[in-house]
DOZA-119453 format. One record per atom (N, C-alpha, C, O, CB): atom name; chain; x, y, z; residue number from 1; residue in three letters. Coordinates in nm, 2 decimals. Glycine has a CB too. Example, Ala and Ser with C-alpha at 12.3 -4.5 7.8 and 13.67 -1.06 7.14 Angstrom:
<rs>
  name  chain    east   north      up  resi  resn
     N      A    1.32   -0.57    0.78     1   ala
    CA      A    1.23   -0.45    0.78     1   ala
     C      A    1.32   -0.33    0.78     1   ala
     O      A    1.42   -0.33    0.85     1   ala
    CB      A    1.13   -0.45    0.90     1   ala
     N      A    1.28   -0.22    0.71     2   ser
    CA      A    1.37   -0.11    0.71     2   ser
     C      A    1.29    0.00    0.79     2   ser
     O      A    1.34    0.11    0.80     2   ser
    CB      A    1.41   -0.06    0.57     2   ser
</rs>
This chain:
<rs>
  name  chain    east   north      up  resi  resn
     N      A   11.02    0.99   -5.72     1   met
    CA      A   11.02    0.86   -5.67     1   met
     C      A   10.88    0.80   -5.68     1   met
     O      A   10.86    0.70   -5.74     1   met
    CB      A   11.06    0.86   -5.52     1   met
     N      A   10.78    0.86   -5.62     2   asn
    CA      A   10.64    0.82   -5.62     2   asn
     C      A   10.55    0.93   -5.67     2   asn
     O      A   10.58    1.05   -5.65     2   asn
    CB      A   10.59    0.76   -5.49     2   asn
     N      A   10.44    0.90   -5.73     3   arg
    CA      A   10.34    1.00   -5.76     3   arg
     C      A   10.25    1.01   -5.64     3   arg
     O      A   10.17    0.93   -5.60     3   arg
    CB      A   10.25    0.95   -5.89     3   arg
     N      A   10.27    1.12   -5.57     4   tyr
    CA      A   10.21    1.14   -5.44     4   tyr
     C      A   10.05    1.14   -5.46     4   tyr
     O      A    9.98    1.10   -5.36     4   tyr
    CB      A   10.25    1.27   -5.38     4   tyr
     N      A   10.01    1.18   -5.57     5   glu
    CA      A    9.86    1.19   -5.60     5   glu
     C      A    9.80    1.05   -5.59     5   glu
     O      A    9.68    1.04   -5.57     5   glu
    CB      A    9.83    1.25   -5.73     5   glu
     N      A    9.88    0.94   -5.61     6   asp
    CA      A    9.83    0.81   -5.61     6   asp
     C      A    9.83    0.74   -5.47     6   asp
     O      A    9.78    0.64   -5.45     6   asp
    CB      A    9.91    0.72   -5.70     6   asp
     N      A    9.90    0.81   -5.37     7   leu
    CA      A    9.91    0.75   -5.24     7   leu
     C      A    9.79    0.77   -5.16     7   leu
     O      A    9.73    0.88   -5.15     7   leu
    CB      A   10.03    0.82   -5.17     7   leu
     N      A    9.74    0.66   -5.10     8   lys
    CA      A    9.61    0.67   -5.02     8   lys
     C      A    9.64    0.76   -4.90     8   lys
     O      A    9.54    0.83   -4.86     8   lys
    CB      A    9.57    0.53   -4.97     8   lys
     N      A    9.75    0.76   -4.84     9   ile
    CA      A    9.78    0.84   -4.72     9   ile
     C      A    9.78    0.99   -4.76     9   ile
     O      A    9.73    1.07   -4.68     9   ile
    CB      A    9.92    0.81   -4.67     9   ile
     N      A    9.82    1.03   -4.88    10   trp
    CA      A    9.81    1.17   -4.92    10   trp
     C      A    9.67    1.21   -4.94    10   trp
     O      A    9.63    1.32   -4.90    10   trp
    CB      A    9.89    1.19   -5.05    10   trp
     N      A    9.59    1.12   -5.00    11   lys
    CA      A    9.45    1.15   -5.02    11   lys
     C      A    9.37    1.17   -4.89    11   lys
     O      A    9.29    1.26   -4.87    11   lys
    CB      A    9.38    1.04   -5.10    11   lys
     N      A    9.40    1.08   -4.79    12   lys
    CA      A    9.34    1.09   -4.66    12   lys
     C      A    9.38    1.22   -4.59    12   lys
     O      A    9.31    1.28   -4.52    12   lys
    CB      A    9.37    0.97   -4.58    12   lys
     N      A    9.51    1.25   -4.61    13   ala
    CA      A    9.56    1.38   -4.54    13   ala
     C      A    9.50    1.50   -4.61    13   ala
     O      A    9.47    1.60   -4.54    13   ala
    CB      A    9.71    1.38   -4.56    13   ala
     N      A    9.47    1.50   -4.74    14   met
    CA      A    9.40    1.61   -4.80    14   met
     C      A    9.26    1.62   -4.75    14   met
     O      A    9.21    1.73   -4.73    14   met
    CB      A    9.40    1.59   -4.95    14   met
     N      A    9.19    1.51   -4.73    15   asp
    CA      A    9.06    1.51   -4.67    15   asp
     C      A    9.06    1.57   -4.53    15   asp
     O      A    8.97    1.64   -4.49    15   asp
    CB      A    9.00    1.36   -4.67    15   asp
     N      A    9.17    1.53   -4.46    16   leu
    CA      A    9.18    1.59   -4.32    16   leu
     C      A    9.19    1.74   -4.32    16   leu
     O      A    9.13    1.80   -4.24    16   leu
    CB      A    9.31    1.53   -4.26    16   leu
     N      A    9.27    1.79   -4.42    17   val
    CA      A    9.28    1.94   -4.43    17   val
     C      A    9.14    2.00   -4.45    17   val
     O      A    9.11    2.10   -4.39    17   val
    CB      A    9.37    1.98   -4.54    17   val
     N      A    9.06    1.94   -4.54    18   glu
    CA      A    8.93    1.99   -4.56    18   glu
     C      A    8.84    1.99   -4.43    18   glu
     O      A    8.77    2.09   -4.40    18   glu
    CB      A    8.86    1.91   -4.67    18   glu
     N      A    8.85    1.88   -4.36    19   asp
    CA      A    8.78    1.87   -4.23    19   asp
     C      A    8.82    1.98   -4.13    19   asp
     O      A    8.74    2.04   -4.06    19   asp
    CB      A    8.80    1.73   -4.17    19   asp
     N      A    8.95    2.00   -4.12    20   val
    CA      A    9.00    2.10   -4.03    20   val
     C      A    8.95    2.24   -4.07    20   val
     O      A    8.91    2.32   -3.98    20   val
    CB      A    9.16    2.10   -4.03    20   val
     N      A    8.96    2.27   -4.20    21   tyr
    CA      A    8.91    2.40   -4.24    21   tyr
     C      A    8.76    2.43   -4.21    21   tyr
     O      A    8.72    2.54   -4.17    21   tyr
    CB      A    8.93    2.42   -4.39    21   tyr
     N      A    8.68    2.32   -4.22    22   leu
    CA      A    8.54    2.33   -4.19    22   leu
     C      A    8.52    2.35   -4.04    22   leu
     O      A    8.44    2.44   -4.00    22   leu
    CB      A    8.46    2.21   -4.23    22   leu
     N      A    8.60    2.28   -3.96    23   leu
    CA      A    8.59    2.30   -3.81    23   leu
     C      A    8.63    2.44   -3.77    23   leu
     O      A    8.57    2.49   -3.68    23   leu
    CB      A    8.68    2.19   -3.75    23   leu
     N      A    8.74    2.49   -3.83    24   met
    CA      A    8.79    2.62   -3.79    24   met
     C      A    8.68    2.73   -3.81    24   met
     O      A    8.69    2.84   -3.75    24   met
    CB      A    8.91    2.65   -3.87    24   met
     N      A    8.59    2.71   -3.90    25   lys
    CA      A    8.48    2.81   -3.92    25   lys
     C      A    8.40    2.83   -3.79    25   lys
     O      A    8.33    2.93   -3.78    25   lys
    CB      A    8.39    2.77   -4.03    25   lys
     N      A    8.40    2.73   -3.70    26   gln
    CA      A    8.33    2.74   -3.58    26   gln
     C      A    8.40    2.81   -3.47    26   gln
     O      A    8.33    2.85   -3.37    26   gln
    CB      A    8.30    2.59   -3.53    26   gln
     N      A    8.52    2.84   -3.48    27   leu
    CA      A    8.60    2.91   -3.38    27   leu
     C      A    8.58    3.06   -3.38    27   leu
     O      A    8.54    3.11   -3.49    27   leu
    CB      A    8.75    2.88   -3.39    27   leu
     N      A    8.59    3.13   -3.27    28   pro
    CA      A    8.57    3.27   -3.27    28   pro
     C      A    8.68    3.35   -3.35    28   pro
     O      A    8.79    3.30   -3.36    28   pro
    CB      A    8.58    3.32   -3.12    28   pro
     N      A    8.63    3.46   -3.41    29   asn
    CA      A    8.72    3.54   -3.50    29   asn
     C      A    8.85    3.59   -3.43    29   asn
     O      A    8.95    3.60   -3.49    29   asn
    CB      A    8.64    3.65   -3.55    29   asn
     N      A    8.84    3.61   -3.30    30   asp
    CA      A    8.96    3.66   -3.23    30   asp
     C      A    9.07    3.55   -3.22    30   asp
     O      A    9.18    3.59   -3.18    30   asp
    CB      A    8.92    3.70   -3.09    30   asp
     N      A    9.04    3.43   -3.26    31   glu
    CA      A    9.15    3.33   -3.27    31   glu
     C      A    9.20    3.31   -3.41    31   glu
     O      A    9.29    3.23   -3.43    31   glu
    CB      A    9.09    3.19   -3.22    31   glu
     N      A    9.15    3.40   -3.50    32   lys
    CA      A    9.19    3.38   -3.64    32   lys
     C      A    9.34    3.39   -3.66    32   lys
     O      A    9.39    3.31   -3.74    32   lys
    CB      A    9.13    3.50   -3.72    32   lys
     N      A    9.41    3.47   -3.60    33   phe
    CA      A    9.56    3.49   -3.62    33   phe
     C      A    9.64    3.41   -3.52    33   phe
     O      A    9.76    3.43   -3.52    33   phe
    CB      A    9.59    3.63   -3.62    33   phe
     N      A    9.58    3.34   -3.43    34   ala
    CA      A    9.65    3.27   -3.33    34   ala
     C      A    9.63    3.12   -3.36    34   ala
     O      A    9.69    3.05   -3.44    34   ala
    CB      A    9.61    3.31   -3.19    34   ala
     N      A    9.54    3.06   -3.28    35   leu
    CA      A    9.51    2.92   -3.28    35   leu
     C      A    9.46    2.87   -3.42    35   leu
     O      A    9.51    2.77   -3.47    35   leu
    CB      A    9.41    2.88   -3.18    35   leu
     N      A    9.37    2.94   -3.48    36   ile
    CA      A    9.32    2.90   -3.61    36   ile
     C      A    9.43    2.89   -3.72    36   ile
     O      A    9.44    2.79   -3.79    36   ile
    CB      A    9.21    2.99   -3.66    36   ile
     N      A    9.51    2.99   -3.72    37   ser
    CA      A    9.62    2.99   -3.82    37   ser
     C      A    9.72    2.88   -3.79    37   ser
     O      A    9.76    2.81   -3.89    37   ser
    CB      A    9.70    3.12   -3.81    37   ser
     N      A    9.75    2.85   -3.67    38   gln
    CA      A    9.85    2.74   -3.63    38   gln
     C      A    9.79    2.61   -3.67    38   gln
     O      A    9.86    2.52   -3.72    38   gln
    CB      A    9.88    2.75   -3.48    38   gln
     N      A    9.66    2.59   -3.64    39   ile
    CA      A    9.59    2.46   -3.67    39   ile
     C      A    9.59    2.43   -3.82    39   ile
     O      A    9.62    2.32   -3.87    39   ile
    CB      A    9.45    2.46   -3.61    39   ile
     N      A    9.56    2.54   -3.90    40   lys
    CA      A    9.55    2.52   -4.04    40   lys
     C      A    9.69    2.49   -4.09    40   lys
     O      A    9.71    2.40   -4.18    40   lys
    CB      A    9.50    2.65   -4.11    40   lys
     N      A    9.80    2.56   -4.04    41   arg
    CA      A    9.93    2.53   -4.09    41   arg
     C      A    9.98    2.39   -4.06    41   arg
     O      A   10.04    2.32   -4.14    41   arg
    CB      A   10.03    2.63   -4.02    41   arg
     N      A    9.94    2.34   -3.94    42   ser
    CA      A    9.99    2.20   -3.91    42   ser
     C      A    9.91    2.10   -3.99    42   ser
     O      A    9.97    2.00   -4.03    42   ser
    CB      A    9.97    2.17   -3.76    42   ser
     N      A    9.78    2.13   -4.02    43   ser
    CA      A    9.71    2.03   -4.10    43   ser
     C      A    9.76    2.03   -4.25    43   ser
     O      A    9.78    1.92   -4.31    43   ser
    CB      A    9.56    2.07   -4.10    43   ser
     N      A    9.79    2.15   -4.30    44   ile
    CA      A    9.85    2.16   -4.44    44   ile
     C      A    9.99    2.09   -4.45    44   ile
     O      A   10.02    2.04   -4.55    44   ile
    CB      A    9.86    2.30   -4.48    44   ile
     N      A   10.06    2.09   -4.34    45   ser
    CA      A   10.19    2.04   -4.33    45   ser
     C      A   10.19    1.89   -4.36    45   ser
     O      A   10.29    1.83   -4.41    45   ser
    CB      A   10.26    2.07   -4.20    45   ser
     N      A   10.09    1.82   -4.32    46   ile
    CA      A   10.08    1.67   -4.33    46   ile
     C      A   10.08    1.63   -4.48    46   ile
     O      A   10.18    1.56   -4.51    46   ile
    CB      A    9.95    1.62   -4.26    46   ile
     N      A    9.99    1.66   -4.56    47   pro
    CA      A    9.99    1.62   -4.70    47   pro
     C      A   10.11    1.68   -4.77    47   pro
     O      A   10.17    1.62   -4.87    47   pro
    CB      A    9.87    1.65   -4.77    47   pro
     N      A   10.15    1.80   -4.73    48   ser
    CA      A   10.26    1.87   -4.80    48   ser
     C      A   10.39    1.79   -4.78    48   ser
     O      A   10.47    1.77   -4.88    48   ser
    CB      A   10.28    2.01   -4.75    48   ser
     N      A   10.42    1.74   -4.66    49   asn
    CA      A   10.54    1.67   -4.63    49   asn
     C      A   10.53    1.53   -4.70    49   asn
     O      A   10.64    1.48   -4.74    49   asn
    CB      A   10.56    1.65   -4.49    49   asn
     N      A   10.42    1.47   -4.70    50   ile
    CA      A   10.40    1.34   -4.77    50   ile
     C      A   10.44    1.36   -4.92    50   ile
     O      A   10.51    1.28   -4.98    50   ile
    CB      A   10.26    1.29   -4.76    50   ile
     N      A   10.38    1.47   -4.98    51   ala
    CA      A   10.41    1.49   -5.12    51   ala
     C      A   10.56    1.52   -5.14    51   ala
     O      A   10.62    1.47   -5.24    51   ala
    CB      A   10.33    1.61   -5.17    51   ala
     N      A   10.62    1.61   -5.06    52   glu
    CA      A   10.76    1.64   -5.07    52   glu
     C      A   10.85    1.52   -5.06    52   glu
     O      A   10.94    1.50   -5.14    52   glu
    CB      A   10.80    1.75   -4.97    52   glu
     N      A   10.82    1.43   -4.97    53   gly
    CA      A   10.90    1.31   -4.95    53   gly
     C      A   10.88    1.22   -5.07    53   gly
     O      A   10.98    1.16   -5.11    53   gly
    CB      A   10.85    1.24   -4.82    53   gly
     N      A   10.76    1.21   -5.12    54   ala
    CA      A   10.74    1.12   -5.24    54   ala
     C      A   10.82    1.17   -5.36    54   ala
     O      A   10.85    1.09   -5.44    54   ala
    CB      A   10.59    1.11   -5.27    54   ala
     N      A   10.84    1.30   -5.36    55   gly
    CA      A   10.91    1.36   -5.48    55   gly
     C      A   11.06    1.36   -5.46    55   gly
     O      A   11.13    1.40   -5.55    55   gly
    CB      A   10.86    1.50   -5.50    55   gly
     N      A   11.11    1.31   -5.35    56   arg
    CA      A   11.25    1.31   -5.33    56   arg
     C      A   11.32    1.19   -5.40    56   arg
     O      A   11.25    1.10   -5.46    56   arg
    CB      A   11.28    1.30   -5.18    56   arg
     N      A   11.45    1.18   -5.40    57   asn
    CA      A   11.52    1.08   -5.48    57   asn
     C      A   11.55    0.95   -5.41    57   asn
     O      A   11.60    0.86   -5.47    57   asn
    CB      A   11.65    1.14   -5.52    57   asn
     N      A   11.52    0.94   -5.28    58   ser
    CA      A   11.55    0.82   -5.21    58   ser
     C      A   11.45    0.78   -5.11    58   ser
     O      A   11.37    0.86   -5.06    58   ser
    CB      A   11.69    0.83   -5.14    58   ser
     N      A   11.45    0.65   -5.08    59   lys
    CA      A   11.35    0.60   -4.97    59   lys
     C      A   11.39    0.66   -4.84    59   lys
     O      A   11.30    0.69   -4.76    59   lys
    CB      A   11.36    0.45   -4.97    59   lys
     N      A   11.51    0.69   -4.81    60   lys
    CA      A   11.55    0.74   -4.68    60   lys
     C      A   11.49    0.88   -4.67    60   lys
     O      A   11.44    0.92   -4.56    60   lys
    CB      A   11.71    0.75   -4.68    60   lys
     N      A   11.50    0.96   -4.78    61   glu
    CA      A   11.44    1.10   -4.77    61   glu
     C      A   11.29    1.09   -4.76    61   glu
     O      A   11.23    1.17   -4.68    61   glu
    CB      A   11.48    1.18   -4.90    61   glu
     N      A   11.23    1.00   -4.82    62   phe
    CA      A   11.08    0.98   -4.81    62   phe
     C      A   11.05    0.95   -4.67    62   phe
     O      A   10.95    1.01   -4.61    62   phe
    CB      A   11.03    0.87   -4.91    62   phe
     N      A   11.12    0.86   -4.61    63   arg
    CA      A   11.09    0.82   -4.47    63   arg
     C      A   11.11    0.94   -4.38    63   arg
     O      A   11.03    0.96   -4.28    63   arg
    CB      A   11.19    0.71   -4.42    63   arg
     N      A   11.21    1.02   -4.40    64   his
    CA      A   11.23    1.14   -4.32    64   his
     C      A   11.11    1.24   -4.33    64   his
     O      A   11.06    1.29   -4.23    64   his
    CB      A   11.36    1.22   -4.37    64   his
     N      A   11.06    1.26   -4.45    65   phe
    CA      A   10.94    1.35   -4.46    65   phe
     C      A   10.81    1.29   -4.41    65   phe
     O      A   10.73    1.36   -4.36    65   phe
    CB      A   10.92    1.39   -4.61    65   phe
     N      A   10.80    1.16   -4.41    66   leu
    CA      A   10.69    1.09   -4.35    66   leu
     C      A   10.70    1.11   -4.20    66   leu
     O      A   10.60    1.13   -4.13    66   leu
    CB      A   10.69    0.94   -4.38    66   leu
     N      A   10.82    1.11   -4.14    67   ser
    CA      A   10.84    1.13   -4.00    67   ser
     C      A   10.80    1.28   -3.97    67   ser
     O      A   10.74    1.30   -3.86    67   ser
    CB      A   10.99    1.11   -3.97    67   ser
     N      A   10.83    1.37   -4.05    68   ile
    CA      A   10.79    1.51   -4.03    68   ile
     C      A   10.64    1.52   -4.03    68   ile
     O      A   10.58    1.59   -3.95    68   ile
    CB      A   10.85    1.61   -4.13    68   ile
     N      A   10.58    1.45   -4.12    69   ala
    CA      A   10.43    1.45   -4.13    69   ala
     C      A   10.37    1.39   -4.01    69   ala
     O      A   10.27    1.44   -3.96    69   ala
    CB      A   10.38    1.37   -4.26    69   ala
     N      A   10.44    1.29   -3.95    70   asn
    CA      A   10.39    1.23   -3.82    70   asn
     C      A   10.39    1.34   -3.71    70   asn
     O      A   10.30    1.35   -3.63    70   asn
    CB      A   10.48    1.11   -3.78    70   asn
     N      A   10.50    1.41   -3.71    71   gly
    CA      A   10.51    1.52   -3.61    71   gly
     C      A   10.40    1.62   -3.62    71   gly
     O      A   10.34    1.66   -3.52    71   gly
    CB      A   10.64    1.59   -3.62    71   gly
     N      A   10.37    1.66   -3.75    72   ser
    CA      A   10.26    1.75   -3.77    72   ser
     C      A   10.12    1.70   -3.73    72   ser
     O      A   10.04    1.77   -3.69    72   ser
    CB      A   10.26    1.80   -3.92    72   ser
     N      A   10.11    1.57   -3.75    73   thr
    CA      A    9.99    1.50   -3.72    73   thr
     C      A    9.97    1.50   -3.56    73   thr
     O      A    9.86    1.53   -3.52    73   thr
    CB      A    9.99    1.35   -3.76    73   thr
     N      A   10.07    1.48   -3.49    74   ser
    CA      A   10.06    1.49   -3.34    74   ser
     C      A   10.04    1.63   -3.30    74   ser
     O      A    9.96    1.65   -3.20    74   ser
    CB      A   10.19    1.43   -3.28    74   ser
     N      A   10.10    1.73   -3.37    75   glu
    CA      A   10.08    1.87   -3.33    75   glu
     C      A    9.94    1.90   -3.36    75   glu
     O      A    9.87    1.97   -3.27    75   glu
    CB      A   10.17    1.96   -3.42    75   glu
     N      A    9.88    1.86   -3.47    76   leu
    CA      A    9.74    1.89   -3.50    76   leu
     C      A    9.65    1.83   -3.40    76   leu
     O      A    9.55    1.89   -3.35    76   leu
    CB      A    9.70    1.84   -3.64    76   leu
     N      A    9.67    1.71   -3.36    77   glu
    CA      A    9.59    1.64   -3.26    77   glu
     C      A    9.59    1.71   -3.13    77   glu
     O      A    9.48    1.73   -3.07    77   glu
    CB      A    9.64    1.50   -3.24    77   glu
     N      A    9.71    1.76   -3.09    78   thr
    CA      A    9.72    1.84   -2.96    78   thr
     C      A    9.64    1.96   -2.97    78   thr
     O      A    9.57    2.00   -2.87    78   thr
    CB      A    9.86    1.87   -2.93    78   thr
     N      A    9.64    2.03   -3.08    79   gln
    CA      A    9.57    2.16   -3.10    79   gln
     C      A    9.42    2.13   -3.10    79   gln
     O      A    9.34    2.22   -3.05    79   gln
    CB      A    9.62    2.23   -3.23    79   gln
     N      A    9.38    2.02   -3.16    80   leu
    CA      A    9.23    1.99   -3.16    80   leu
     C      A    9.18    1.96   -3.02    80   leu
     O      A    9.07    2.00   -2.98    80   leu
    CB      A    9.21    1.87   -3.25    80   leu
     N      A    9.26    1.89   -2.94    81   ile
    CA      A    9.23    1.86   -2.80    81   ile
     C      A    9.22    1.99   -2.73    81   ile
     O      A    9.13    2.01   -2.65    81   ile
    CB      A    9.33    1.77   -2.74    81   ile
     N      A    9.31    2.08   -2.75    82   leu
    CA      A    9.31    2.21   -2.69    82   leu
     C      A    9.18    2.29   -2.73    82   leu
     O      A    9.12    2.36   -2.64    82   leu
    CB      A    9.43    2.29   -2.73    82   leu
     N      A    9.15    2.29   -2.85    83   val
    CA      A    9.03    2.36   -2.90    83   val
     C      A    8.90    2.31   -2.82    83   val
     O      A    8.81    2.39   -2.79    83   val
    CB      A    9.01    2.34   -3.05    83   val
     N      A    8.90    2.18   -2.80    84   his
    CA      A    8.79    2.13   -2.72    84   his
     C      A    8.80    2.17   -2.57    84   his
     O      A    8.70    2.21   -2.51    84   his
    CB      A    8.78    1.97   -2.73    84   his
     N      A    8.92    2.16   -2.52    85   arg
    CA      A    8.93    2.19   -2.37    85   arg
     C      A    8.90    2.34   -2.35    85   arg
     O      A    8.86    2.38   -2.24    85   arg
    CB      A    9.08    2.16   -2.33    85   arg
     N      A    8.93    2.42   -2.45    86   leu
    CA      A    8.89    2.57   -2.43    86   leu
     C      A    8.75    2.59   -2.46    86   leu
     O      A    8.70    2.71   -2.45    86   leu
    CB      A    8.98    2.65   -2.53    86   leu
     N      A    8.67    2.48   -2.49    87   lys
    CA      A    8.53    2.49   -2.51    87   lys
     C      A    8.49    2.57   -2.63    87   lys
     O      A    8.38    2.63   -2.63    87   lys
    CB      A    8.46    2.55   -2.39    87   lys
     N      A    8.57    2.57   -2.73    88   phe
    CA      A    8.54    2.64   -2.86    88   phe
     C      A    8.45    2.55   -2.94    88   phe
     O      A    8.36    2.60   -3.02    88   phe
    CB      A    8.67    2.67   -2.94    88   phe
     N      A    8.47    2.42   -2.93    89   val
    CA      A    8.39    2.32   -3.00    89   val
     C      A    8.36    2.20   -2.91    89   val
     O      A    8.43    2.18   -2.81    89   val
    CB      A    8.46    2.27   -3.13    89   val
     N      A    8.26    2.13   -2.94    90   lys
    CA      A    8.22    2.01   -2.87    90   lys
     C      A    8.32    1.89   -2.91    90   lys
     O      A    8.37    1.89   -3.02    90   lys
    CB      A    8.07    1.96   -2.89    90   lys
     N      A    8.33    1.80   -2.81    91   lys
    CA      A    8.42    1.68   -2.84    91   lys
     C      A    8.38    1.61   -2.96    91   lys
     O      A    8.46    1.55   -3.04    91   lys
    CB      A    8.41    1.59   -2.72    91   lys
     N      A    8.25    1.60   -2.99    92   asp
    CA      A    8.20    1.53   -3.11    92   asp
     C      A    8.25    1.59   -3.24    92   asp
     O      A    8.25    1.52   -3.34    92   asp
    CB      A    8.05    1.52   -3.11    92   asp
     N      A    8.28    1.72   -3.23    93   ser
    CA      A    8.33    1.79   -3.35    93   ser
     C      A    8.48    1.75   -3.38    93   ser
     O      A    8.52    1.75   -3.50    93   ser
    CB      A    8.32    1.94   -3.33    93   ser
     N      A    8.56    1.73   -3.28    94   val
    CA      A    8.70    1.70   -3.30    94   val
     C      A    8.73    1.55   -3.31    94   val
     O      A    8.83    1.51   -3.37    94   val
    CB      A    8.78    1.76   -3.19    94   val
     N      A    8.64    1.47   -3.25    95   lys
    CA      A    8.66    1.33   -3.24    95   lys
     C      A    8.69    1.26   -3.38    95   lys
     O      A    8.78    1.18   -3.39    95   lys
    CB      A    8.55    1.26   -3.18    95   lys
     N      A    8.61    1.29   -3.48    96   pro
    CA      A    8.63    1.22   -3.61    96   pro
     C      A    8.76    1.27   -3.68    96   pro
     O      A    8.83    1.19   -3.75    96   pro
    CB      A    8.52    1.25   -3.71    96   pro
     N      A    8.80    1.39   -3.65    97   ile
    CA      A    8.93    1.44   -3.71    97   ile
     C      A    9.05    1.38   -3.64    97   ile
     O      A    9.14    1.35   -3.70    97   ile
    CB      A    8.93    1.60   -3.70    97   ile
     N      A    9.04    1.37   -3.51    98   ile
    CA      A    9.14    1.30   -3.43    98   ile
     C      A    9.15    1.15   -3.48    98   ile
     O      A    9.26    1.10   -3.49    98   ile
    CB      A    9.12    1.31   -3.28    98   ile
     N      A    9.04    1.09   -3.50    99   lys
    CA      A    9.04    0.95   -3.55    99   lys
     C      A    9.12    0.95   -3.69    99   lys
     O      A    9.19    0.85   -3.71    99   lys
    CB      A    8.90    0.90   -3.57    99   lys
     N      A    9.09    1.04   -3.77   100   lys
    CA      A    9.16    1.05   -3.90   100   lys
     C      A    9.31    1.07   -3.88   100   lys
     O      A    9.39    1.01   -3.96   100   lys
    CB      A    9.10    1.16   -3.99   100   lys
     N      A    9.35    1.15   -3.79   101   cys
    CA      A    9.49    1.17   -3.76   101   cys
     C      A    9.55    1.04   -3.72   101   cys
     O      A    9.66    1.01   -3.77   101   cys
    CB      A    9.51    1.27   -3.64   101   cys
     N      A    9.49    0.96   -3.64   102   asn
    CA      A    9.54    0.83   -3.59   102   asn
     C      A    9.55    0.74   -3.71   102   asn
     O      A    9.65    0.66   -3.72   102   asn
    CB      A    9.45    0.77   -3.49   102   asn
     N      A    9.46    0.74   -3.80   103   glu
    CA      A    9.46    0.65   -3.92   103   glu
     C      A    9.58    0.69   -4.01   103   glu
     O      A    9.65    0.61   -4.06   103   glu
    CB      A    9.33    0.66   -4.00   103   glu
     N      A    9.60    0.82   -4.03   104   ile
    CA      A    9.71    0.87   -4.11   104   ile
     C      A    9.84    0.83   -4.05   104   ile
     O      A    9.94    0.79   -4.12   104   ile
    CB      A    9.70    1.02   -4.13   104   ile
     N      A    9.85    0.85   -3.92   105   arg
    CA      A    9.98    0.81   -3.85   105   arg
     C      A   10.01    0.66   -3.87   105   arg
     O      A   10.12    0.62   -3.89   105   arg
    CB      A    9.97    0.84   -3.70   105   arg
     N      A    9.91    0.57   -3.85   106   lys
    CA      A    9.93    0.43   -3.87   106   lys
     C      A    9.97    0.40   -4.02   106   lys
     O      A   10.06    0.32   -4.04   106   lys
    CB      A    9.80    0.35   -3.84   106   lys
     N      A    9.91    0.47   -4.11   107   met
    CA      A    9.94    0.45   -4.25   107   met
     C      A   10.09    0.49   -4.28   107   met
     O      A   10.16    0.43   -4.35   107   met
    CB      A    9.85    0.53   -4.34   107   met
     N      A   10.13    0.60   -4.21   108   ser
    CA      A   10.26    0.65   -4.23   108   ser
     C      A   10.36    0.55   -4.17   108   ser
     O      A   10.46    0.53   -4.24   108   ser
    CB      A   10.28    0.79   -4.16   108   ser
     N      A   10.34    0.50   -4.05   109   tyr
    CA      A   10.43    0.41   -3.99   109   tyr
     C      A   10.44    0.28   -4.08   109   tyr
     O      A   10.55    0.23   -4.10   109   tyr
    CB      A   10.39    0.37   -3.85   109   tyr
     N      A   10.33    0.24   -4.14   110   ala
    CA      A   10.34    0.12   -4.22   110   ala
     C      A   10.41    0.15   -4.35   110   ala
     O      A   10.49    0.07   -4.40   110   ala
    CB      A   10.19    0.07   -4.26   110   ala
     N      A   10.39    0.27   -4.41   111   leu
    CA      A   10.46    0.30   -4.53   111   leu
     C      A   10.61    0.32   -4.50   111   leu
     O      A   10.70    0.28   -4.58   111   leu
    CB      A   10.41    0.43   -4.59   111   leu
     N      A   10.65    0.38   -4.39   112   gln
    CA      A   10.79    0.39   -4.35   112   gln
     C      A   10.85    0.26   -4.34   112   gln
     O      A   10.97    0.23   -4.38   112   gln
    CB      A   10.80    0.47   -4.22   112   gln
     N      A   10.78    0.16   -4.27   113   lys
    CA      A   10.83    0.03   -4.26   113   lys
     C      A   10.86   -0.04   -4.39   113   lys
     O      A   10.96   -0.11   -4.41   113   lys
    CB      A   10.74   -0.06   -4.17   113   lys
     N      A   10.76   -0.02   -4.48   114   ser
    CA      A   10.78   -0.08   -4.62   114   ser
     C      A   10.89   -0.02   -4.70   114   ser
     O      A   10.95   -0.09   -4.79   114   ser
    CB      A   10.65   -0.07   -4.70   114   ser
     N      A   10.94    0.10   -4.66   115   leu
    CA      A   11.05    0.16   -4.73   115   leu
     C      A   11.18    0.12   -4.68   115   leu
     O      A   11.29    0.15   -4.74   115   leu
    CB      A   11.04    0.31   -4.72   115   leu
     N      A   11.19    0.04   -4.57   116   asn
    CA      A   11.31   -0.01   -4.51   116   asn
     C      A   11.37   -0.12   -4.60   116   asn
     O      A   11.48   -0.17   -4.56   116   asn
    CB      A   11.29   -0.06   -4.37   116   asn
</rs>
């Protein structure tokens, strides 16, 4: 349906994954197989679902995968807030990533609306 590589939302989501991976280097090693793993998975899920939806055969399917990406964005946001509340990182470290999550969510809602 669409070339996902050309979508601004996909590009921003890929940047988000890079930011998340850099942040995870600050967390303690004993969180490697718990929180770090879950955070990385939820961040990767965002551009992955955007790409999968763009590659589907209908606008309805694309909207569905954008919706899944929205869920992963909210999941990631929650996990980043938790990382700060557990005092693994300072609020200034998660704030720009959370801002990027909000931007991606807004882009997704606008794209979903345009597909109607």
